[in-house]
C-alpha positions as CSV (number, residue, x, y, z in Angstrom):
1,M,6.3,-10.6,19.0
2,V,4.5,-11.3,22.3
3,G,1.8,-9.0,23.6
4,N,-1.6,-7.6,22.9
5,E,-3.1,-5.7,20.0
6,E,-1.7,-2.4,21.2
7,G,1.8,-3.8,21.3
8,A,1.4,-5.1,17.7
9,H,0.2,-1.7,16.5
10,K,3.1,0.0,18.2
11,I,5.7,-2.3,16.7
12,I,4.2,-2.1,13.3
13,A,4.0,1.7,13.5
14,D,7.7,2.0,14.6
15,L,8.8,-0.4,11.8
16,F,6.8,1.3,9.1
17,Q,8.1,4.7,10.2
18,A,11.7,3.5,10.1
19,L,11.1,2.0,6.6
20,N,9.5,5.2,5.4
21,D,12.4,7.3,6.8
22,T,14.9,5.2,4.8
23,G,12.9,5.4,1.5
24,F,10.8,2.2,1.5
25,T,7.3,2.2,0.2
26,V,4.8,0.2,2.3
27,P,1.5,-0.9,0.8
28,A,-1.9,-0.3,2.3
29,Q,-2.6,-2.8,5.1
30,G,1.1,-3.8,4.8
31,A,1.2,-5.8,8.0
32,T,-0.8,-8.5,9.8
33,Y,-0.5,-9.9,13.3
34,W,-2.3,-12.6,15.3
35,N,-2.7,-12.4,19.0
36,G,-4.6,-15.5,19.6
37,E,-8.1,-16.4,20.7
38,A,-9.5,-14.2,23.5
39,M,-8.6,-15.6,27.0
40,R,-6.6,-18.5,25.6
41,G,-2.9,-19.1,25.2
42,G,-1.3,-20.6,22.1
43,D,1.0,-19.9,19.3
44,Y,0.1,-19.3,15.7
45,N,2.6,-22.0,14.6
46,D,0.7,-24.5,16.7
47,L,-2.7,-24.0,14.9
48,D,-4.0,-26.9,12.9
49,E,-5.3,-24.5,10.3
50,T,-5.3,-20.8,9.6
51,P,-8.5,-19.0,10.8
52,K,-10.6,-17.6,8.0
53,A,-10.2,-14.0,9.1
54,V,-6.5,-14.3,9.3
55,A,-6.2,-16.0,5.9
56,S,-8.4,-13.3,4.4
57,T,-6.3,-10.5,5.9
58,N,-3.1,-12.1,4.7
59,A,-4.5,-12.5,1.2
60,T,-5.4,-8.8,1.1
61,L,-1.9,-7.9,2.3
62,V,-0.4,-9.9,-0.6
63,R,-2.8,-8.4,-3.2
64,N,-1.9,-4.9,-2.0
65,A,1.8,-5.6,-2.0
66,V,1.7,-7.1,-5.5
67,H,-0.4,-4.2,-6.9
68,L,2.0,-1.6,-5.4
69,A,5.0,-3.5,-6.7
70,K,3.5,-3.4,-10.2
71,L,2.8,0.3,-10.0
72,L,6.3,1.1,-8.7
73,K,7.9,-1.0,-11.4
74,Q,6.1,1.0,-14.1
75,Q,6.2,4.5,-12.6
76,Y,9.3,4.6,-10.4
77,P,11.5,6.6,-10.3
78,G,9.3,9.4,-11.5
79,T,10.3,11.4,-14.5
80,Q,11.7,14.8,-13.9
81,D,9.8,16.2,-16.9
82,L,6.1,16.7,-15.9
83,R,5.2,17.0,-19.6
84,E,6.5,13.5,-20.2
85,C,4.6,12.3,-17.1
86,C,1.4,13.6,-18.4
87,R,1.8,11.7,-21.7
88,T,2.3,8.4,-19.9
89,P,-1.0,6.8,-19.0
90,L,-1.4,5.2,-15.6
91,P,-1.4,1.4,-15.5
92,G,-4.8,0.0,-16.3
93,S,-6.0,3.3,-17.7
94,S,-7.7,3.3,-21.1
95,S,-7.3,7.1,-21.6
96,R,-4.6,9.7,-21.4
97,P,-4.2,11.2,-18.0
98,I,-5.2,14.8,-17.3
99,C,-2.1,17.1,-17.0
100,A,-2.0,19.6,-14.2
101,G,-3.6,22.8,-15.3
102,R,-5.0,21.3,-18.6
103,T,-8.2,19.5,-19.6
104,R,-8.3,16.4,-21.7
105,R,-8.5,18.5,-24.9
106,G,-5.5,20.6,-24.0
107,A,-7.3,23.9,-23.1
108,R,-6.1,25.7,-20.0
109,R,-8.3,25.3,-17.0
110,T,-9.3,28.4,-15.0
111,V,-8.9,27.9,-11.3
112,R,-11.1,30.3,-9.2
113,R,-10.1,31.0,-5.7
């Protein structure tokens, strides 16, 4: 794409909304863009090396995408039975999850409003 930062944000927002509307899941910080050095022309493909800030942002994007993919692989599609869902620990969790309306020991929780 060609343009400034606002143009990049607009294109990313439109793309992510379209993906969301059709059932895709997008990870946090799921896009990066580069609009060059201030007041200079140039193309990202013409750079001799990737700037550190760009490389760091791209690495974060990849880590977030891989993390989300692992979570979705284990937990998607969600179970229809919430009782079964409560018995399934979340990835990386060392303890049983807390079921809605119950404490870890199984006693009912009182919700005051």
